C-alpha positions as CSV (number, residue, x, y, z in Angstrom):
1,M,-7.3,-70.0,-1.8
2,Q,-3.6,-69.9,-0.9
3,K,-2.9,-73.0,-3.1
4,E,-4.7,-71.2,-5.9
5,F,-2.7,-68.2,-5.2
6,S,0.7,-69.9,-5.4
7,Q,-0.5,-71.6,-8.6
8,L,-1.2,-68.4,-10.2
9,L,2.0,-66.8,-9.5
10,S,3.9,-70.0,-11.1
11,S,2.1,-69.3,-14.5
12,K,4.3,-69.8,-17.4
13,P,5.6,-66.7,-19.0
14,A,3.8,-65.1,-22.0
15,Q,5.4,-66.2,-25.3
16,L,7.4,-63.3,-26.8
17,P,7.0,-62.0,-30.4
18,L,10.0,-61.7,-32.6
19,P,11.6,-59.4,-33.4
20,A,11.5,-57.4,-30.1
21,K,9.5,-54.0,-30.3
22,A,9.9,-51.3,-27.8
23,S,10.2,-47.5,-27.8
24,S,12.8,-47.5,-25.1
25,H,14.9,-49.4,-22.5
26,E,12.3,-48.8,-19.8
27,D,9.5,-49.7,-22.2
28,L,11.2,-53.1,-23.0
29,V,12.0,-53.9,-19.4
30,H,8.3,-53.0,-18.5
31,K,6.8,-55.4,-21.1
32,L,9.3,-58.2,-20.3
33,T,8.4,-57.9,-16.5
34,L,4.8,-58.1,-16.9
35,A,5.0,-60.8,-19.5
36,G,6.8,-62.9,-16.7
37,H,10.3,-62.7,-18.3
38,V,11.7,-61.0,-15.1
39,N,15.3,-62.3,-15.4
40,L,15.7,-61.3,-18.9
41,A,14.1,-57.9,-18.0
42,A,16.8,-57.4,-15.0
43,D,19.7,-58.7,-17.4
44,H,18.8,-56.3,-20.1
45,L,20.3,-53.6,-18.1
46,L,23.6,-55.4,-17.4
47,H,25.4,-53.9,-20.5
48,P,28.3,-51.5,-20.6
49,E,26.5,-49.0,-22.6
50,M,24.1,-48.7,-19.6
51,R,26.9,-47.1,-17.6
52,G,26.0,-43.6,-16.7
53,S,22.4,-44.2,-17.5
54,L,21.4,-46.8,-15.0
55,E,19.8,-44.8,-12.4
56,T,17.6,-42.8,-14.9
57,V,16.5,-46.1,-16.5
58,V,15.9,-47.7,-13.4
59,G,13.8,-44.7,-12.3
60,Q,11.9,-44.7,-15.4
61,T,11.1,-48.5,-15.3
62,I,9.8,-48.0,-11.7
63,R,7.6,-45.2,-12.8
64,K,5.9,-47.5,-15.4
65,L,5.8,-50.4,-13.0
66,N,4.4,-48.1,-10.2
67,L,1.4,-47.4,-12.3
68,S,1.0,-51.1,-13.2
69,V,1.1,-52.1,-9.4
70,R,-1.2,-49.2,-8.5
71,R,-3.8,-50.2,-11.1
72,A,-3.5,-53.7,-9.7
73,S,-4.3,-52.4,-6.1
74,C,-7.4,-50.9,-7.5
75,Y,-8.9,-54.2,-9.1
76,W,-7.0,-57.0,-7.4
77,D,-7.8,-59.5,-9.9
78,E,-5.7,-62.4,-11.3
79,K,-3.9,-60.3,-13.8
80,G,-3.1,-57.6,-11.4
81,I,-1.9,-60.0,-8.6
82,L,0.5,-61.8,-11.1
83,E,1.9,-58.5,-12.5
84,W,2.4,-57.3,-8.8
85,F,4.4,-60.5,-8.2
86,R,6.5,-60.1,-11.2
87,A,7.2,-56.5,-10.5
88,Y,8.6,-57.5,-6.9
89,E,10.7,-60.3,-8.7
90,Y,12.1,-57.9,-11.3
91,L,13.3,-55.4,-8.8
92,L,14.7,-58.0,-6.4
93,Q,16.5,-59.8,-9.2
94,L,18.0,-56.6,-10.6
95,S,19.1,-55.5,-7.1
96,F,20.8,-59.1,-6.6
97,S,22.9,-58.4,-9.9
98,L,23.7,-54.9,-8.8
99,L,24.9,-55.9,-5.4
100,G,26.7,-58.9,-6.8
101,V,30.0,-59.4,-8.7
102,E,28.2,-58.5,-12.1
103,R,28.5,-54.9,-11.4
104,K,32.2,-55.3,-11.7
105,W,32.1,-57.1,-15.0
106,V,29.7,-54.6,-16.5
107,G,31.7,-51.6,-14.9
108,F,29.0,-49.8,-13.1
109,S,30.3,-47.2,-10.5
110,E,29.5,-47.8,-6.9
111,E,27.7,-44.5,-6.9
112,E,25.2,-45.4,-9.6
113,V,24.7,-48.8,-8.2
114,L,23.9,-47.5,-4.7
115,S,21.7,-44.7,-5.8
116,S,19.8,-47.1,-8.0
117,V,19.3,-49.7,-5.3
118,K,18.1,-46.9,-3.1
119,L,15.2,-46.2,-5.6
120,I,14.5,-50.0,-5.7
121,K,14.2,-50.1,-2.1
122,E,11.7,-47.1,-2.0
123,A,9.5,-48.7,-4.5
124,L,9.5,-52.1,-2.7
125,S,8.5,-50.4,0.6
126,S,5.7,-48.4,-1.0
127,W,4.4,-51.5,-2.9
128,Q,4.3,-53.6,0.2
129,E,2.3,-50.7,2.0
130,W,-0.2,-50.8,-0.6
131,E,-0.3,-54.5,-0.6
132,G,-1.2,-54.6,3.1
133,K,-3.9,-52.1,2.4
134,V,-5.4,-54.0,-0.5
135,D,-5.6,-57.7,1.1
136,S,-3.5,-58.7,3.9
137,S,-4.7,-62.3,3.6
138,L,-2.8,-62.9,0.2
139,P,0.5,-61.4,0.9
140,V,2.2,-61.4,-2.5
141,S,5.6,-60.4,-1.0
142,G,5.5,-63.5,1.2
143,V,5.0,-65.7,-1.8
144,T,7.8,-63.8,-3.6
145,L,10.2,-64.7,-0.7
146,D,9.2,-68.3,-0.7
147,H,9.8,-68.5,-4.4
148,L,13.2,-67.2,-4.2
149,L,14.3,-69.0,-1.2
150,S,13.1,-72.3,-2.6
151,D,14.9,-71.7,-5.9
152,M,18.1,-71.1,-3.9
153,K,17.5,-74.6,-2.2
154,R,16.8,-76.5,-5.3
155,P,20.4,-77.8,-6.2
156,M,21.0,-81.3,-4.6
157,S,17.6,-81.2,-3.0
158,V,16.9,-84.5,-4.4
159,Y,20.3,-85.6,-5.5
160,Y,21.6,-85.0,-1.9
161,R,25.4,-85.2,-1.2
162,P,26.6,-84.3,2.3
163,P,26.6,-81.7,3.6
164,G,24.2,-80.4,1.1
165,S,24.6,-77.5,-1.2
166,M,26.3,-74.1,-0.2
167,L,23.2,-72.1,-1.5
168,S,20.7,-74.1,0.5
169,K,22.8,-73.4,3.7
170,M,22.6,-69.7,2.7
171,A,19.0,-69.6,2.1
172,A,18.5,-71.2,5.6
173,R,20.6,-68.6,7.3
174,I,18.6,-65.7,5.3
175,Q,15.4,-67.4,6.6
176,E,16.5,-67.5,10.1
177,K,17.5,-63.9,10.1
178,M,14.2,-62.8,8.6
179,G,12.1,-64.7,11.0
180,D,8.4,-64.1,10.4
181,R,9.1,-60.7,8.8
182,L,7.9,-60.4,5.3
183,D,9.7,-56.8,4.7
184,L,11.3,-57.0,1.3
185,V,13.8,-54.2,2.0
186,R,15.0,-56.0,4.9
187,F,15.3,-59.3,3.0
188,L,17.3,-57.2,0.5
189,E,19.7,-56.2,3.3
190,V,19.9,-59.6,4.8
191,W,20.6,-61.1,1.2
192,R,23.4,-58.4,0.7
193,E,25.0,-59.4,4.1
194,E,25.0,-63.0,3.4
195,F,26.2,-62.9,-0.2
196,Q,28.8,-60.3,0.3
197,S,30.3,-61.9,3.2
198,N,30.7,-65.3,1.3
199,L,34.3,-66.3,0.5
200,Y,33.6,-66.7,-3.0
201,Y,32.2,-63.3,-3.4
202,R,35.3,-61.8,-1.5
203,L,37.8,-63.7,-3.8
204,S,35.9,-62.8,-6.9
205,I,35.5,-59.2,-6.2
206,S,39.1,-58.7,-5.3
207,G,40.4,-60.6,-8.3
208,L,42.1,-63.4,-6.5
209,G,40.3,-66.1,-8.4
210,K,37.5,-67.2,-10.6
211,F,35.1,-70.1,-10.1
212,G,32.7,-72.4,-11.9
213,N,29.9,-74.8,-10.9
214,D,29.9,-78.6,-11.5
215,Y,26.1,-78.5,-11.6
216,A,23.4,-77.4,-14.0
217,L,21.1,-75.8,-11.3
218,G,21.6,-72.8,-9.0
219,L,23.8,-70.8,-11.4
220,R,22.1,-67.4,-11.4
221,W,22.6,-67.2,-7.5
222,L,26.3,-68.2,-8.1
223,R,26.7,-65.6,-10.6
224,H,26.1,-63.1,-8.0
225,L,29.0,-64.6,-6.0
226,G,31.4,-64.2,-9.1
227,F,31.1,-67.6,-10.7
228,V,31.8,-67.4,-14.4
229,Q,31.7,-71.0,-15.8
230,V,29.4,-74.0,-15.4
231,S,30.1,-77.6,-16.4
232,T,28.1,-80.6,-17.1
233,N,28.5,-84.3,-18.1
234,P,26.1,-87.3,-18.3
235,V,26.1,-87.6,-14.6
236,L,25.2,-84.0,-13.7
237,A,22.6,-83.8,-16.6
238,A,20.8,-86.7,-14.8
239,C,21.2,-84.9,-11.5
240,A,19.4,-82.0,-13.0
241,Y,16.4,-83.9,-14.0
242,E,16.2,-85.3,-10.4
243,D,16.3,-81.9,-8.7
244,D,14.0,-80.1,-11.2
245,P,11.5,-82.5,-12.9
246,S,9.9,-79.6,-14.8
247,L,12.6,-80.1,-17.2
248,W,10.7,-83.3,-18.3
249,E,7.1,-82.1,-17.8
250,G,7.6,-78.7,-19.6
251,F,10.2,-76.1,-18.9
252,A,8.5,-73.5,-16.8
253,G,11.4,-70.9,-17.2
254,E,11.5,-67.7,-19.1
255,S,14.0,-68.1,-21.8
256,F,13.3,-69.0,-25.4
257,C,14.6,-72.5,-24.5
258,A,12.1,-75.2,-25.4
259,D,11.3,-77.9,-22.8
260,F,12.1,-81.6,-23.5
261,K,8.4,-82.4,-24.1
262,Q,8.4,-79.8,-27.1
263,L,11.6,-80.9,-28.5
264,S,11.1,-84.6,-28.5
265,L,8.0,-84.5,-30.6
266,G,8.4,-86.7,-33.5
267,K,11.9,-87.8,-32.5
268,T,12.7,-91.5,-32.3
269,N,16.5,-91.7,-32.5
270,P,17.8,-92.5,-28.9
271,E,21.1,-90.6,-29.4
272,E,19.4,-87.5,-30.8
273,L,16.9,-87.7,-27.9
274,T,19.6,-87.9,-25.1
275,M,21.3,-85.0,-26.9
276,L,18.2,-83.0,-26.7
277,A,17.7,-83.9,-22.9
278,T,21.2,-82.8,-22.2
279,E,20.7,-79.4,-24.2
280,V,17.4,-78.7,-22.1
281,S,19.4,-79.3,-18.8
282,I,22.0,-76.6,-19.7
283,F,20.5,-74.3,-22.3
284,P,18.8,-72.0,-19.6
285,N,22.3,-71.6,-18.2
286,L,23.3,-69.9,-21.7
287,A,20.8,-67.3,-20.7
288,V,22.0,-66.9,-17.2
289,F,25.6,-66.3,-18.2
290,R,24.7,-64.3,-21.4
291,P,25.2,-60.8,-20.1
292,I,28.4,-61.4,-18.3
293,F,29.7,-63.2,-21.4
294,L,28.9,-60.2,-23.6
295,A,30.1,-57.7,-21.0
296,S,33.4,-59.4,-20.6
297,G,34.3,-59.8,-24.1
298,Y,33.7,-63.3,-24.1
299,Q,35.9,-64.2,-21.3
300,H,33.4,-65.1,-18.6
301,G,30.0,-66.8,-18.6
302,L,31.1,-70.1,-20.5
303,V,28.8,-73.3,-20.4
304,S,30.8,-76.6,-20.7
305,Y,28.8,-79.1,-22.8
306,Q,30.0,-82.9,-22.7
307,L,30.2,-84.5,-26.1
308,N,28.6,-88.0,-26.3
309,P,31.2,-90.2,-24.6
310,H,30.6,-92.9,-27.3
311,V,32.2,-91.1,-29.8
312,A,35.0,-89.3,-27.9
313,D,37.7,-91.3,-29.9
314,S,36.2,-90.2,-33.3
315,L,37.1,-86.8,-34.8
316,E,34.4,-86.8,-37.5
317,A,31.7,-88.1,-35.0
318,S,32.7,-85.4,-32.4
319,L,32.9,-82.6,-34.9
320,R,29.5,-83.5,-36.1
321,D,27.9,-83.7,-32.7
322,A,29.6,-80.4,-31.8
323,L,28.6,-78.4,-34.8
324,R,24.9,-79.6,-34.4
325,I,24.8,-78.7,-30.8
326,Y,26.6,-75.4,-31.5
327,S,24.0,-74.6,-34.3
328,D,21.1,-75.3,-31.8
329,A,22.5,-73.0,-29.2
330,S,23.0,-70.3,-31.9
331,D,19.5,-70.5,-33.0
332,F,18.3,-70.2,-29.3
333,L,20.5,-67.3,-28.6
334,L,19.8,-65.3,-31.7
335,K,16.2,-64.9,-30.3
336,Y,17.3,-64.4,-26.7
337,D,19.9,-61.7,-27.9
338,D,17.1,-60.0,-29.8
339,Y,15.6,-59.0,-26.5
340,L,18.7,-59.0,-24.3
341,L,20.6,-56.6,-26.7
342,W,17.7,-54.5,-27.9
343,G,18.7,-50.9,-28.3
344,Y,22.3,-51.5,-28.0
345,S,25.2,-51.2,-30.5
346,P,24.5,-53.2,-33.7
347,A,28.3,-53.9,-34.0
348,L,28.0,-56.4,-31.1
349,E,27.7,-59.8,-32.4
350,R,24.3,-61.6,-31.9
351,G,23.8,-65.4,-31.3
352,R,27.4,-66.4,-30.9
353,P,27.2,-69.2,-28.2
354,N,28.8,-68.8,-24.9
355,L,29.4,-72.7,-25.1
356,V,32.6,-74.6,-24.9
357,F,32.6,-78.4,-25.7
358,K,34.1,-81.0,-23.2
359,V,36.5,-83.2,-25.1
360,A,37.8,-86.2,-23.3
361,G,41.6,-86.6,-23.2
362,C,41.2,-90.4,-23.2
363,G,43.3,-90.9,-26.5
364,P,45.2,-89.4,-29.2
365,A,42.2,-88.2,-31.2
366,S,41.3,-85.6,-28.5
367,I,44.4,-83.5,-29.5
368,Q,43.0,-83.3,-33.1
369,I,39.5,-82.7,-32.0
370,T,40.7,-79.9,-29.6
371,S,42.6,-78.2,-32.3
372,E,39.8,-78.3,-34.9
373,L,37.3,-77.1,-32.8
374,E,39.5,-74.1,-31.4
375,S,40.2,-73.3,-35.0
376,L,36.8,-72.6,-35.7
377,G,36.5,-70.3,-32.8
378,I,34.7,-73.0,-30.7
379,G,36.3,-73.3,-27.2
380,T,37.0,-76.7,-25.6
381,N,37.2,-77.9,-22.1
382,N,39.5,-81.0,-22.0
383,T,38.3,-83.4,-19.4
384,E,39.3,-87.0,-18.2
385,T,42.8,-85.5,-17.8
386,Y,45.0,-86.4,-14.8
387,S,48.5,-85.9,-15.8
388,V,51.2,-83.2,-16.7
389,S,51.7,-84.8,-20.1
390,Q,48.2,-85.0,-21.2
391,E,47.4,-81.5,-20.3
392,T,50.6,-80.2,-21.8
393,H,49.8,-81.9,-25.1
394,L,46.2,-80.5,-25.1
395,I,47.2,-77.1,-24.3
396,L,49.6,-77.0,-27.2
397,A,46.8,-78.2,-29.3
398,K,44.6,-75.4,-28.0
399,M,47.2,-73.0,-28.9
400,E,47.6,-74.3,-32.4
401,G,44.0,-74.1,-33.2
402,R,43.4,-70.7,-31.6
403,A,46.4,-69.4,-33.7
404,R,44.7,-70.6,-37.0
405,A,41.3,-68.7,-35.7
406,V,42.9,-65.5,-34.7
407,K,44.7,-65.1,-37.9
408,K,41.4,-65.2,-39.7
409,G,40.2,-62.5,-37.4
410,I,38.0,-64.8,-35.3
411,R,37.6,-63.4,-31.7
412,L,38.5,-66.1,-29.1
413,T,36.6,-67.1,-26.2
414,T,38.0,-68.5,-22.9
415,C,38.7,-72.3,-22.9
416,Y,39.6,-74.7,-20.2
417,E,42.0,-77.5,-19.3
418,T,40.6,-79.7,-16.5
419,T,42.6,-81.5,-13.9
420,M,40.3,-84.2,-12.2
421,I,42.0,-83.9,-9.0
422,G,39.7,-85.8,-6.9
423,R,39.4,-88.7,-9.4
424,L,43.2,-88.9,-9.8
425,D,43.3,-89.0,-5.8
426,D,40.8,-91.8,-5.9
427,H,42.7,-93.8,-8.5
428,L,46.2,-93.6,-6.8
429,R,44.5,-94.5,-3.5
430,E,43.0,-97.8,-5.1
431,V,46.5,-98.5,-6.6
432,E,48.4,-97.9,-3.3
433,A,45.6,-99.9,-1.2
434,E,45.8,-102.9,-3.8
435,G,49.8,-102.9,-3.5
436,L,49.7,-103.1,0.1
437,L,47.0,-105.6,0.3
438,R,48.8,-107.9,-2.1
439,R,51.9,-107.7,0.3
440,A,49.7,-108.5,3.1
441,L,48.2,-111.5,1.4
442,E,51.6,-112.9,0.5
443,V,52.3,-113.2,4.3
444,L,48.7,-114.2,5.3
445,G,47.6,-116.3,2.4
446,R,44.8,-115.8,-0.1
447,E,42.2,-117.3,2.1
448,A,42.8,-114.2,4.5
449,L,41.0,-112.1,1.9
450,G,37.7,-113.5,2.9
451,E,38.4,-112.4,6.4
452,L,39.0,-108.9,5.4
453,L,35.8,-108.7,3.4
454,R,33.9,-109.8,6.3
455,E,35.5,-107.3,8.6
456,M,34.7,-104.6,6.2
457,K,31.3,-105.8,5.8
458,I,31.7,-106.1,2.0
459,E,29.8,-108.9,0.0
460,A,32.4,-110.9,-1.8
461,G,32.1,-110.2,-5.7
462,G,33.6,-113.1,-7.5
463,D,36.9,-114.3,-7.9
464,F,40.1,-113.4,-6.2
465,E,41.1,-110.6,-8.2
466,S,37.7,-109.1,-8.3
467,N,37.5,-109.1,-4.6
468,I,40.8,-107.3,-4.3
469,K,39.6,-104.5,-6.5
470,L,36.3,-104.7,-4.4
471,V,38.3,-104.1,-1.1
472,C,40.5,-101.2,-2.6
473,D,37.5,-99.4,-4.4
474,R,37.0,-95.8,-3.2
475,K,33.4,-96.6,-2.1
476,N,34.7,-99.2,0.4
477,L,38.1,-97.9,1.3
478,S,38.1,-93.9,1.5
479,P,40.0,-92.9,3.4
480,I,42.7,-95.5,3.2
481,H,43.2,-95.8,7.0
482,K,39.9,-97.3,7.9
483,E,40.3,-99.5,11.0
484,P,39.8,-103.0,9.4
485,F,42.5,-102.3,6.8
486,A,44.9,-100.9,9.2
487,K,44.4,-104.0,11.3
488,F,44.8,-106.4,8.5
489,L,48.1,-104.9,7.3
490,A,49.3,-104.9,10.8
491,K,48.5,-108.6,11.3
492,A,50.9,-109.1,8.3
493,G,53.6,-106.7,9.7
494,I,53.0,-104.4,6.7
495,L,53.8,-100.7,7.6
496,G,54.0,-101.6,11.4
497,K,53.3,-104.1,14.0
498,T,50.4,-102.5,15.7
499,P,47.1,-101.3,14.2
500,E,47.9,-97.9,15.5
501,E,51.2,-97.7,14.0
502,V,49.9,-98.8,10.7
503,E,46.9,-96.3,10.9
504,Q,49.2,-93.5,11.5
505,K,51.4,-94.2,8.4
506,L,48.2,-94.8,6.3
507,R,46.8,-91.3,7.5
508,V,50.3,-89.8,6.2
509,I,49.7,-91.8,2.8
510,E,46.2,-90.6,2.5
511,D,47.2,-86.9,2.9
512,D,50.2,-87.2,0.6
513,L,48.1,-88.9,-2.1
514,T,45.5,-85.9,-2.1
515,Y,48.4,-83.8,-3.1
516,A,49.0,-85.4,-6.4
517,G,46.4,-83.7,-8.5
518,I,47.3,-80.4,-6.9
519,I,50.9,-81.0,-8.0
520,V,49.8,-81.9,-11.5
521,T,47.9,-78.5,-11.8
522,K,50.7,-76.5,-10.3
523,R,53.1,-78.0,-12.6
524,V,51.0,-77.4,-15.9
525,H,50.1,-73.7,-14.8
526,K,53.8,-72.9,-14.1
527,I,55.0,-74.3,-17.4
528,F,52.7,-72.3,-19.5
529,F,51.4,-69.3,-17.2
530,S,54.1,-68.4,-14.7
531,P,55.4,-65.0,-15.3
532,E,58.7,-66.1,-16.4
533,N,57.2,-68.6,-18.8
534,R,54.2,-67.0,-20.3
535,K,56.3,-64.4,-22.1
536,K,58.3,-67.1,-23.7
537,W,55.3,-68.7,-25.0
538,V,54.1,-65.6,-26.5
539,A,57.3,-65.3,-28.4
540,W,57.0,-69.0,-29.4
541,L,53.5,-68.4,-30.8
542,E,54.8,-65.5,-32.7
543,R,57.6,-67.4,-34.3
544,K,55.9,-70.7,-35.0
545,Y,52.5,-69.4,-36.3
546,G,53.4,-65.9,-37.5
547,L,51.2,-64.1,-35.1
548,T,51.6,-60.6,-33.9
549,E,52.3,-60.0,-30.2
550,A,48.6,-58.9,-29.7
551,Q,47.4,-62.1,-31.4
552,A,49.7,-64.3,-29.5
553,E,48.5,-62.6,-26.2
554,E,44.9,-63.2,-27.1
555,V,45.7,-67.0,-27.9
556,I,47.5,-67.6,-24.4
557,S,45.3,-65.2,-22.1
558,G,42.2,-67.1,-22.9
559,I,43.5,-70.6,-21.7
560,D,42.5,-71.3,-18.2
561,M,43.3,-74.3,-16.1
562,L,40.3,-75.8,-14.3
563,P,41.0,-77.8,-11.2
564,A,37.7,-80.0,-10.6
565,S,36.1,-83.2,-9.1
566,K,37.7,-82.1,-5.7
567,R,37.3,-83.9,-2.2
568,K,39.3,-81.3,0.2
569,P,39.0,-77.4,0.5
570,R,42.6,-77.1,0.0
571,E,42.4,-78.3,-3.5
572,T,40.8,-75.0,-4.2
573,L,42.6,-72.9,-1.6
574,L,46.1,-74.0,-2.9
575,T,45.2,-73.4,-6.5
576,L,44.2,-69.8,-6.6
577,S,45.5,-67.4,-9.3
578,A,44.4,-64.1,-10.9
579,S,45.4,-65.3,-14.4
580,N,44.7,-68.4,-16.5
581,L,42.8,-70.3,-13.7
582,T,39.2,-71.0,-12.8
583,N,38.3,-73.6,-10.0
584,T,35.1,-75.5,-10.6
585,E,33.2,-77.3,-7.8
586,F,30.2,-79.4,-6.8
587,P,27.6,-77.5,-4.6
588,N,28.5,-79.6,-1.7
589,F,32.1,-78.9,-2.1
590,Q,31.3,-75.2,-2.1
591,A,29.7,-75.7,1.2
592,L,32.9,-77.3,2.5
593,V,35.2,-74.5,1.3
594,F,32.8,-72.0,2.8
595,Q,32.9,-73.8,6.1
596,E,36.7,-73.8,5.9
597,S,36.6,-70.1,5.5
598,L,34.9,-69.7,8.9
599,S,37.8,-71.2,10.8
600,P,39.6,-68.8,13.4
601,G,42.3,-66.6,11.7
602,F,41.2,-67.4,8.2
603,D,42.2,-64.5,5.7
604,P,41.4,-65.1,2.1
605,M,43.9,-62.2,1.0
606,R,46.7,-64.6,2.2
607,L,45.9,-66.9,-0.5
608,R,46.7,-64.5,-3.3
609,E,48.5,-66.5,-6.0
610,S,48.5,-69.6,-4.1
611,M,49.1,-71.6,-7.3
612,S,52.6,-70.3,-7.2
613,W,53.3,-72.0,-3.9
614,E,55.3,-75.1,-4.1
615,V,54.1,-78.5,-2.4
616,A,56.4,-79.7,0.5
617,G,59.5,-81.4,-1.0
618,E,58.8,-84.2,1.4
619,V,55.5,-85.0,0.2
620,L,56.9,-85.4,-3.4
621,Q,59.7,-87.6,-2.0
622,R,57.2,-90.0,-0.2
623,L,55.0,-90.2,-3.2
624,C,57.8,-91.5,-5.2
625,A,58.5,-94.1,-2.6
626,Y,55.0,-95.7,-2.0
627,E,53.5,-98.5,-3.9
628,V,52.0,-96.0,-6.2
629,A,55.3,-94.6,-7.3
630,G,55.0,-95.8,-10.9
631,E,51.7,-94.2,-11.2
632,C,53.0,-90.9,-9.8
633,R,55.6,-90.9,-12.5
634,K,53.0,-91.4,-15.3
635,V,50.9,-88.4,-14.1
636,L,53.8,-86.0,-12.9
637,E,56.5,-86.2,-15.5
638,L,56.6,-85.1,-19.1
639,T,57.6,-87.2,-22.1
640,P,60.8,-86.7,-24.3
641,E,58.8,-85.2,-27.1
642,L,57.2,-82.6,-24.9
643,N,60.6,-81.8,-23.2
644,Q,61.7,-81.0,-26.8
645,V,58.8,-78.6,-27.4
646,L,59.5,-76.7,-24.1
647,R,63.2,-76.5,-24.9
648,E,62.2,-74.8,-28.4
649,A,60.0,-72.2,-26.3
650,G,63.0,-71.7,-23.9
651,V,60.9,-73.1,-21.0
652,E,63.0,-74.9,-18.4
653,A,61.0,-77.8,-16.6
654,D,63.1,-80.5,-15.0
655,L,60.1,-82.8,-14.7
656,G,61.6,-86.1,-16.0
657,D,60.4,-87.9,-19.0
658,G,58.4,-90.6,-17.5
659,G,55.2,-89.2,-18.4
660,M,52.2,-90.8,-20.6
661,R,52.4,-90.5,-24.4
662,P,49.0,-90.0,-26.2
663,E,48.7,-93.7,-27.3
664,E,48.9,-94.8,-23.6
665,W,46.2,-92.5,-22.3
666,P,43.4,-95.0,-22.9
667,S,45.0,-97.6,-20.6
668,F,45.5,-95.4,-17.8
669,G,43.5,-96.6,-14.8
670,A,41.9,-93.2,-13.9
671,V,40.8,-92.8,-17.6
672,Q,39.3,-96.2,-17.8
673,K,37.3,-95.7,-14.4
674,T,36.0,-92.4,-15.5
675,R,35.1,-93.5,-19.0
676,K,33.2,-96.5,-17.6
677,E,31.2,-94.3,-15.2
678,F,30.4,-91.7,-17.9
679,L,29.4,-94.2,-20.5
680,G,27.1,-95.9,-17.8
681,A,25.7,-92.5,-16.7
682,Y,25.1,-91.6,-20.5
683,E,23.3,-95.0,-20.9
684,G,21.1,-94.2,-17.8
685,L,20.0,-91.0,-18.9
686,K,19.2,-92.5,-22.3
687,R,17.0,-95.0,-20.6
688,K,15.2,-92.4,-18.6
689,V,14.7,-90.2,-21.9
690,L,13.3,-93.3,-23.6
691,Q,11.0,-94.1,-20.6
692,R,9.6,-90.6,-20.7
693,I,8.5,-90.6,-24.4
694,G,7.0,-94.1,-23.9
């Protein structure tokens, strides 16, 4: 019976008619809740026009749901049980948003939030009392709790990466505090304590930083902590299907987003099918972020969509794919907004996607692709970017496109400039290790390489050059100070005469290399967004593109740096800023950052504007003296052409001119490695898609 009960409560939501029909906000919320669209029902109230009326509408909604639950207690049939479960979940989902950072974005007062939550707690308490009297053997409240906590644990549940997702650890702590109790009011209090004490919540609510999620699942929970962006790529899309197979079998969610099974009917083109599979993995996130996108005036709640990596160097093909996906997203959101925005001002734009496109900075074409998309009011997120020169070129392209758009009266969304910090660190480590290894082999002879392979328990992979790459690959030599490598260098007298001496120096090298991506991010942010330079760019935009001051401000205020692909907590903690900055990270990295925040004496308030802190000068000096010095010049310096643009804007940046020109980007090692991985992941997802449709 318990199994049948759980199956009943996992029933798909009812299909909603279009257009939406209701007599009032509480009528709409009541209908959505009983139909199974509980998140949409809760999010309907997250609108600035609800300020001042929240408590009244919550009370009116509870009155209608109270009648439905009471009727269910009289009959206790399948319909009544299902509606009871959905009523519980609606009130909890609304409470999560009111107690989360969402209340700040919407602009609700603390008084109306607390008074509304008080009403919700009273309703939950009375419903649980009724439930116990009706049939204590089928605890709807218990299944509700299991359902919510299981959803929190889903990210990285299959695609596990140590130490697991932050959300799964939060769910475990909530379960531990709850014990065997099924008290929903107690659960709400434990949930509030867990979420509001979290580092990300504290940084977000205090305005010290913004955050994004590098994963397609778990986003609603992270929204409550203040996360404002989600990013995906072929690797992450494949992960979503591993963690949530329902994306293949038939989407059981509650939005208007069709599942893959429906969308793939009659389709045979592999590229089109792969595009649809990626859409299905992220389109539900458009719905999750929708209320904060609209409440923030298009500044928060953006979903980054990776364009097909096979067409990254083609303007025409990239625009074609982007406009197709953008149109699909708009069709979906027009339906969704019909319910989400029912009863609110008709002047608010419906159906505009909270979507930006990831444009790979792997070659000169990315500059034009970025500018063209931005000129259409479609935001971009430049990725596969590792260097000051790449990011400076692409931010200038964003400015050019956004200036064209704003002059036409197009309202701009936030867009992003990614620094792939961890991938840059990995590349530099491999280059440094290869340089040290070659020096050692000059002393010990080529045949000594076989000895090192055996000591590192690596199976030889081919010729001499291939085996050097194999030893230095991040999968085999991260960190660089692994014992067999240190012993091998010591044997050759490289960096020292004893393994202990060499290991100590390698530890310093490892630590220094992990600052390179941080330095890139800090330099670009300072060039464009430091208080002294930002106003110079506003004036430059006015002069160059004939903008008003207000238009120039809109162009620059919506460009965020996006530090990503991180390995160490400091890559977030040292890159915080209240302006033009969003840190994005994997679920397991979030767990590392949270763990770091539990250290004795940790005070997040001391991290205010840590982006402006300079990295110690001796670190930069050592980077420029290592084997990897040439690569560091490529990533840390500008070019003569960019220095000229900065002079025109009145920006002083004495960073050198040894950076990479656009035509050199495709040959940069980190670009090539990431490109190879993304292409492989895309082909892997395509194979899975084709297998699914037979």
